[in-house]
Residue frames relative to the residue before (quaternion, step in Angstrom):
aa qw qx qy qz dx dy dz
M 1.0000 0.0000 0.0000 0.0000 0.00 0.00 0.00
T 0.1116 -0.8045 0.5823 0.0348 3.60 -1.08 0.77
D 0.5083 -0.6146 0.5086 0.3244 3.47 -1.27 0.46
T 0.5160 -0.6243 0.4700 0.3508 3.60 -1.06 0.48
A 0.6715 -0.4986 0.3718 0.4028 3.59 -1.26 0.30
A 0.5898 0.5722 -0.3346 0.4613 3.51 1.23 -0.75
E 0.6561 0.5383 -0.2934 0.4400 3.57 0.98 -0.87
L 0.6446 0.5137 -0.3182 0.4683 3.50 1.14 -0.69
D 0.6687 0.4997 -0.2878 0.4694 3.64 1.05 -0.70
E 0.6206 0.5107 -0.3716 0.4646 3.64 1.17 -0.24
L 0.2361 -0.7760 0.5752 0.1063 3.53 -0.53 1.20
G 0.4207 -0.6964 0.5329 0.2325 3.48 -0.98 1.06
T 0.2673 -0.7845 0.5357 0.1619 3.51 -0.95 0.73
E 0.5344 -0.6388 0.4623 0.3044 3.60 -1.25 0.34
E 0.4130 0.7384 -0.4659 0.2590 3.57 1.22 0.06
S 0.7239 -0.5030 0.2710 0.3868 3.49 -1.24 0.53
R 0.6345 0.5382 -0.3735 0.4102 3.59 0.93 -0.51
G 0.4816 -0.6955 0.4113 0.3395 3.68 1.28 -0.14
V 0.7190 -0.4971 0.3530 0.3336 3.43 -1.55 -0.15
A 0.3125 -0.7211 0.5727 0.2331 3.60 -0.76 0.89
V 0.1830 -0.7784 0.5972 0.0628 3.57 -0.89 1.08
G 0.4998 -0.6442 0.4872 0.3130 3.59 -0.97 0.88
R 0.6195 -0.5815 0.4053 0.3375 3.58 -1.11 0.73
A 0.6504 0.5244 -0.3276 0.4412 3.58 0.95 -0.80
S 0.6534 0.5011 -0.3022 0.4803 3.52 1.02 -0.98
A 0.6659 0.5291 -0.3215 0.4163 3.54 0.89 -0.96
I 0.6691 0.5033 -0.2910 0.4629 3.58 1.02 -0.88
W 0.6410 0.5070 -0.3477 0.4596 3.57 1.04 -0.61
V 0.6276 0.5335 -0.3489 0.4468 3.55 0.99 -0.75
L 0.6313 0.5140 -0.3164 0.4869 3.57 1.10 -0.81
I 0.6738 0.5030 -0.3041 0.4478 3.63 0.82 -0.84
A 0.6383 0.5370 -0.3071 0.4581 3.53 1.06 -0.76
G 0.6213 0.5606 -0.2882 0.4654 3.44 1.20 -0.92
V 0.6582 0.5158 -0.2906 0.4651 3.58 0.95 -1.00
L 0.7227 0.4539 -0.2601 0.4518 3.55 0.72 -1.16
G 0.6789 0.5130 -0.2891 0.4387 3.51 0.85 -0.89
L 0.6723 0.5041 -0.2871 0.4598 3.52 0.98 -0.86
A 0.6259 0.5466 -0.3101 0.4619 3.48 1.10 -0.90
A 0.6624 0.5059 -0.2919 0.4691 3.55 0.99 -0.91
A 0.6692 0.5281 -0.2963 0.4307 3.55 0.95 -0.97
L 0.6725 0.5332 -0.2631 0.4406 3.43 1.07 -0.94
A 0.6069 0.5615 -0.2927 0.4803 3.47 1.23 -0.90
L 0.6747 0.4989 -0.2788 0.4671 3.53 0.97 -0.97
T 0.6355 0.5517 -0.2976 0.4508 3.53 1.13 -0.79
V 0.6281 0.5264 -0.2796 0.5002 3.54 1.10 -0.87
E 0.6622 0.5048 -0.2868 0.4738 3.61 0.89 -0.94
K 0.6549 0.5247 -0.3010 0.4531 3.51 1.02 -0.87
I 0.6424 0.5310 -0.2942 0.4679 3.54 1.05 -0.85
E 0.6589 0.5202 -0.2856 0.4623 3.53 1.03 -0.86
L 0.6369 0.5288 -0.2896 0.4806 3.51 1.25 -0.72
L 0.6580 0.5013 -0.3008 0.4746 3.49 1.07 -0.78
I 0.6336 0.5365 -0.3183 0.4576 3.57 1.12 -0.70
D 0.7957 0.0631 0.0341 0.6015 3.48 1.01 -1.06
P 0.3249 -0.7892 0.4887 0.1809 3.66 -0.18 1.20
A 0.6665 0.4966 -0.3096 0.4619 3.54 1.23 -0.43
Y 0.4126 0.7331 -0.4441 0.3083 3.54 1.39 -0.12
V 0.2251 -0.7508 0.6045 0.1421 3.65 -0.99 0.82
P 0.4075 -0.7219 0.4990 0.2527 3.73 -0.48 1.08
T 0.5685 -0.6017 0.4469 0.3392 3.56 -1.08 0.74
C 0.7163 0.4423 -0.2664 0.4694 3.59 1.06 -0.53
S 0.4862 0.5771 -0.4642 0.4638 3.65 1.22 0.50
I 0.0477 -0.8454 0.5307 -0.0372 3.54 -0.02 1.33
N 0.7897 -0.0986 0.1119 0.5951 3.58 0.89 -1.00
P 0.7631 -0.3569 0.2395 0.4826 3.72 -1.16 -0.03
V 0.7131 0.4537 -0.2434 0.4759 3.60 1.04 -0.74
I 0.7445 0.3069 -0.1377 0.5767 3.56 0.92 -1.15
S 0.3361 0.7502 -0.4771 0.3107 3.47 0.21 1.30
C 0.2655 -0.7610 0.5692 0.1625 3.59 -0.35 1.25
G 0.6149 0.5934 -0.3603 0.3740 3.57 0.86 -0.88
S 0.6624 0.5084 -0.3029 0.4594 3.60 0.98 -0.84
V 0.6945 0.4604 -0.2760 0.4790 3.55 1.14 -0.63
M 0.6921 0.5105 -0.2957 0.4159 3.63 0.88 -0.89
T 0.6787 0.4679 -0.3168 0.4692 3.69 1.14 -0.28
T 0.5728 0.5863 -0.3986 0.4114 3.60 1.17 0.06
P 0.6276 -0.5573 0.3919 0.3768 3.57 -1.26 0.43
Q 0.5333 0.6232 -0.3746 0.4323 3.59 1.29 -0.56
A 0.6659 0.5379 -0.3094 0.4142 3.59 1.03 -0.72
S 0.7291 0.2605 -0.1693 0.6098 3.59 1.34 -0.26
V 0.0970 -0.8496 0.5152 0.0581 3.63 0.59 1.10
F 0.8008 0.2851 -0.1208 0.5127 3.55 0.87 -1.04
G 0.6983 -0.4865 0.2720 0.4491 3.57 1.21 0.47
F 0.7212 0.2227 -0.1886 0.6282 3.58 1.32 0.06
P 0.6902 -0.4948 0.3168 0.4223 3.57 -1.24 0.55
N 0.5359 -0.6460 0.4592 0.2907 3.49 -1.09 0.87
S 0.5693 0.6397 -0.3461 0.3833 3.48 1.19 -0.53
L 0.6022 0.5705 -0.3423 0.4413 3.52 1.24 -0.56
I 0.5791 0.5504 -0.3494 0.4895 3.52 1.20 -0.70
G 0.6481 0.5210 -0.3077 0.4625 3.59 0.99 -0.92
V 0.6494 0.5214 -0.3468 0.4315 3.59 0.81 -0.87
V 0.6863 0.4714 -0.2989 0.4663 3.59 0.88 -0.86
A 0.6702 0.5297 -0.2836 0.4357 3.56 0.88 -1.09
F 0.7601 0.4068 -0.2124 0.4600 3.55 0.83 -1.01
T 0.5264 0.5648 -0.4100 0.4857 3.52 1.28 -0.18
L 0.6562 0.4977 -0.2937 0.4852 3.54 0.96 -0.82
T 0.6125 0.5385 -0.3283 0.4766 3.58 1.15 -0.77
L 0.6383 0.5553 -0.2972 0.4426 3.50 0.90 -1.02
V 0.6774 0.4961 -0.2759 0.4678 3.53 0.85 -1.14
T 0.6683 0.4835 -0.3021 0.4779 3.57 0.90 -0.93
G 0.6362 0.5121 -0.3542 0.4555 3.62 0.93 -0.70
V 0.6589 0.4951 -0.3207 0.4668 3.66 0.91 -0.86
L 0.6429 0.4896 -0.3420 0.4796 3.68 0.96 -0.71
A 0.6597 0.4952 -0.3292 0.4596 3.64 0.91 -0.86
V 0.6758 0.4902 -0.3264 0.4432 3.56 0.79 -0.82
A 0.6488 0.5108 -0.2833 0.4877 3.59 1.14 -0.75
G 0.5406 -0.6480 0.4034 0.3537 3.66 1.20 -0.06
V 0.4490 0.6803 -0.4828 0.3202 3.58 1.14 0.29
R 0.3109 -0.7874 0.5113 0.1482 3.54 -0.70 1.13
L 0.1602 -0.8188 0.5481 0.0587 3.53 -0.39 1.21
P 0.5504 -0.6499 0.3757 0.3654 3.65 -0.83 0.81
R 0.6344 -0.5602 0.3756 0.3777 3.63 -1.17 0.66
W 0.6167 0.5279 -0.3957 0.4294 3.67 0.86 -0.57
Y 0.6279 0.5376 -0.3580 0.4343 3.60 1.08 -0.62
W 0.6465 0.5019 -0.3039 0.4876 3.64 1.00 -0.89
A 0.6384 0.5004 -0.3392 0.4765 3.67 1.00 -0.81
G 0.6652 0.4737 -0.3211 0.4796 3.68 0.87 -0.75
F 0.6474 0.5373 -0.3137 0.4402 3.58 1.05 -0.78
A 0.6452 0.5167 -0.2818 0.4871 3.47 1.14 -0.90
A 0.6228 0.5335 -0.3219 0.4731 3.69 1.05 -0.84
G 0.6719 0.5052 -0.2934 0.4552 3.52 1.00 -0.95
T 0.6245 0.5334 -0.3142 0.4762 3.57 1.10 -0.84
L 0.6041 0.5769 -0.3301 0.4397 3.57 1.06 -0.84
L 0.6793 0.4971 -0.2756 0.4642 3.52 0.95 -1.01
G 0.6251 0.5435 -0.3177 0.4614 3.46 1.18 -0.81
A 0.6508 0.5116 -0.3114 0.4667 3.60 1.08 -0.81
V 0.5971 0.5409 -0.3589 0.4713 3.60 1.12 -0.61
L 0.6365 0.5259 -0.3013 0.4769 3.57 0.96 -0.93
V 0.6411 0.5494 -0.3105 0.4368 3.53 0.92 -1.03
H 0.7054 0.4836 -0.2714 0.4416 3.53 0.81 -0.98
W 0.5850 0.5493 -0.3392 0.4909 3.54 1.16 -0.63
L 0.6912 0.4663 -0.2815 0.4748 3.57 0.90 -0.98
I 0.6121 0.5196 -0.3759 0.4627 3.62 1.00 -0.64
F 0.6411 0.5041 -0.3477 0.4625 3.67 0.92 -0.71
Q 0.6776 0.5029 -0.3040 0.4422 3.52 0.90 -0.96
S 0.6358 0.5359 -0.3197 0.4542 3.58 1.06 -0.84
L 0.7133 0.4676 -0.2604 0.4525 3.57 0.82 -1.04
Y 0.8698 0.2265 -0.0419 0.4364 3.59 0.64 -1.21
R 0.7170 0.3939 -0.2692 0.5082 3.51 1.29 -0.01
I 0.7548 0.3581 -0.1817 0.5187 3.53 0.91 -1.04
G 0.2330 -0.8200 0.4888 0.1855 3.54 1.15 -0.80
A 0.6808 0.4004 -0.3194 0.5236 3.56 1.09 0.89
L 0.2674 -0.7582 0.5673 0.1784 3.56 -1.13 0.38
C 0.2587 -0.7460 0.5987 0.1343 3.50 -1.15 0.92
P 0.4391 -0.7284 0.4504 0.2715 3.67 -0.47 1.02
Y 0.6531 0.5149 -0.3012 0.4665 3.58 1.01 -0.82
C 0.6248 0.5291 -0.3137 0.4809 3.47 1.05 -0.84
M 0.6619 0.5254 -0.2945 0.4462 3.56 0.98 -0.86
V 0.5749 0.5323 -0.3738 0.4964 3.54 1.16 -0.53
V 0.6351 0.4999 -0.3377 0.4824 3.71 0.84 -0.80
W 0.6252 0.5398 -0.3513 0.4408 3.60 0.86 -0.85
S 0.7097 0.5143 -0.2495 0.4118 3.54 0.83 -1.21
V 0.7401 0.3852 -0.2672 0.4821 3.62 1.04 -0.63
T 0.5465 0.6434 -0.4015 0.3551 3.65 1.19 -0.47
I 0.6940 0.5180 -0.2782 0.4155 3.62 0.81 -1.13
P 0.6858 0.4418 -0.2906 0.5000 3.63 0.88 -0.95
L 0.5910 0.5610 -0.3622 0.4526 3.61 1.09 -0.65
L 0.6444 0.5277 -0.3119 0.4572 3.54 0.95 -0.95
V 0.6645 0.5170 -0.3186 0.4354 3.58 0.92 -0.85
V 0.6797 0.4944 -0.2845 0.4611 3.53 0.98 -1.01
T 0.6994 0.4634 -0.2978 0.4555 3.60 0.77 -0.89
S 0.6096 0.5270 -0.3464 0.4803 3.60 1.09 -0.63
S 0.6272 0.5557 -0.3342 0.4313 3.58 0.97 -0.86
I 0.6723 0.4750 -0.2801 0.4938 3.55 1.08 -0.88
A 0.7015 0.4901 -0.2797 0.4352 3.61 0.76 -0.98
L 0.7575 0.3747 -0.1862 0.5011 3.64 1.08 -0.84
R 0.2702 0.8026 -0.5018 0.1762 3.59 1.13 0.30
P 0.6181 0.5577 -0.3782 0.4048 3.62 0.97 -0.68
L 0.6491 0.4928 -0.3274 0.4781 3.63 1.13 -0.31
H 0.3552 0.7788 -0.4777 0.1977 3.68 1.18 0.17
T 0.6524 0.4969 -0.3361 0.4632 3.62 1.14 -0.37
N 0.5338 0.5884 -0.4284 0.4305 3.64 1.16 -0.07
A 0.5174 -0.6753 0.4379 0.2907 3.55 -0.87 1.11
V 0.6827 0.4658 -0.3070 0.4719 3.63 0.86 -0.92
A 0.6472 0.5077 -0.3302 0.4629 3.66 0.87 -0.76
R 0.6701 0.4876 -0.3146 0.4629 3.56 0.90 -0.84
A 0.6358 0.5361 -0.3217 0.4525 3.61 1.00 -0.67
V 0.6579 0.5015 -0.2863 0.4834 3.49 1.08 -0.91
Y 0.5993 0.5596 -0.3161 0.4773 3.54 1.16 -0.76
Q 0.7084 0.4739 -0.2669 0.4498 3.55 0.77 -1.03
W 0.7423 0.3498 -0.2109 0.5312 3.61 1.06 -0.66
R 0.3273 0.7846 -0.4876 0.1987 3.66 1.10 0.16
W 0.7016 0.4380 -0.2977 0.4768 3.62 0.82 -0.79
S 0.5810 0.5577 -0.3744 0.4596 3.64 1.12 -0.47
L 0.6664 0.5057 -0.2968 0.4605 3.48 1.09 -0.87
V 0.6021 0.5499 -0.3283 0.4768 3.51 1.24 -0.73
A 0.6377 0.5300 -0.2929 0.4760 3.58 0.99 -0.92
F 0.6369 0.4899 -0.3169 0.5040 3.63 1.00 -0.88
W 0.6212 0.5276 -0.3657 0.4494 3.71 0.87 -0.70
F 0.6891 0.4735 -0.2946 0.4628 3.57 0.77 -1.03
T 0.6385 0.5200 -0.3376 0.4560 3.66 0.95 -0.81
S 0.6492 0.5192 -0.3135 0.4591 3.61 0.96 -0.93
L 0.6651 0.5059 -0.3208 0.4458 3.53 0.88 -0.95
V 0.6504 0.5030 -0.3283 0.4649 3.66 0.92 -0.86
L 0.6501 0.5191 -0.3386 0.4396 3.55 0.91 -0.79
L 0.6415 0.5252 -0.3097 0.4656 3.57 1.00 -0.97
I 0.6727 0.4880 -0.3138 0.4592 3.57 0.87 -0.72
L 0.6170 0.5503 -0.3170 0.4647 3.57 1.11 -0.76
V 0.7175 0.4330 -0.2663 0.4761 3.48 0.75 -1.08
R 0.6452 0.5110 -0.3686 0.4321 3.73 0.80 -0.79
F 0.8300 0.2324 -0.1320 0.4896 3.60 0.74 -0.85
W 0.2171 0.8179 -0.5115 0.1495 3.57 1.27 0.50
E 0.6232 0.5700 -0.3649 0.3919 3.61 0.93 -0.75
Y 0.6933 0.4207 -0.2901 0.5081 3.50 1.09 -0.63
W 0.6353 0.5289 -0.3599 0.4327 3.67 0.90 -0.79
S 0.6373 0.5465 -0.3474 0.4177 3.59 1.02 -0.86
T 0.6032 0.5548 -0.3605 0.4454 3.67 1.14 -0.51
L 0.6343 0.5400 -0.3072 0.4602 3.66 1.24 -0.38
L 0.6222 0.5779 -0.3526 0.3931 3.60 1.17 -0.51
């Protein structure tokens, strides 16, 4: 979903009523919150089941490559000493609430959107580190984690577009804005290609 050209030209103000968010952007934030929270909660439940019974096989462990169990038992799955999914539960709960408010037409202050975009950027950095770890260190993919990957990048694009709207008159910023979804498509394509190449030996056995 994209905002219209008219929405791009409307500069958000710092006045007390807050920033007006385009409906398409608001809906996407809400969708990202729902999908991300669902994936994080599912991962948390699977992790608890695994802690209760070490022999438990997670429902998302499908084959040698698509295997949550292989990922959840690694140190990378608990970067800060606790399951990464708990970070997702908190982050996407905030995203969901923000999406609900935005869809309802509540104008949040610009500092909020700036902070939200900054937090999403940190999440994107963590996501890319986890992608690298999954592909080249762990050697397995977690479907629920991949859902988080898939919503984080578009969410970063949307929140950044809202937070950085005052730069809409800058030629470079406008060009990046206009090509933002092409960049997202390029990111998805690159990720799919990386997965295909990394696990091609396994995929080829299925052909």
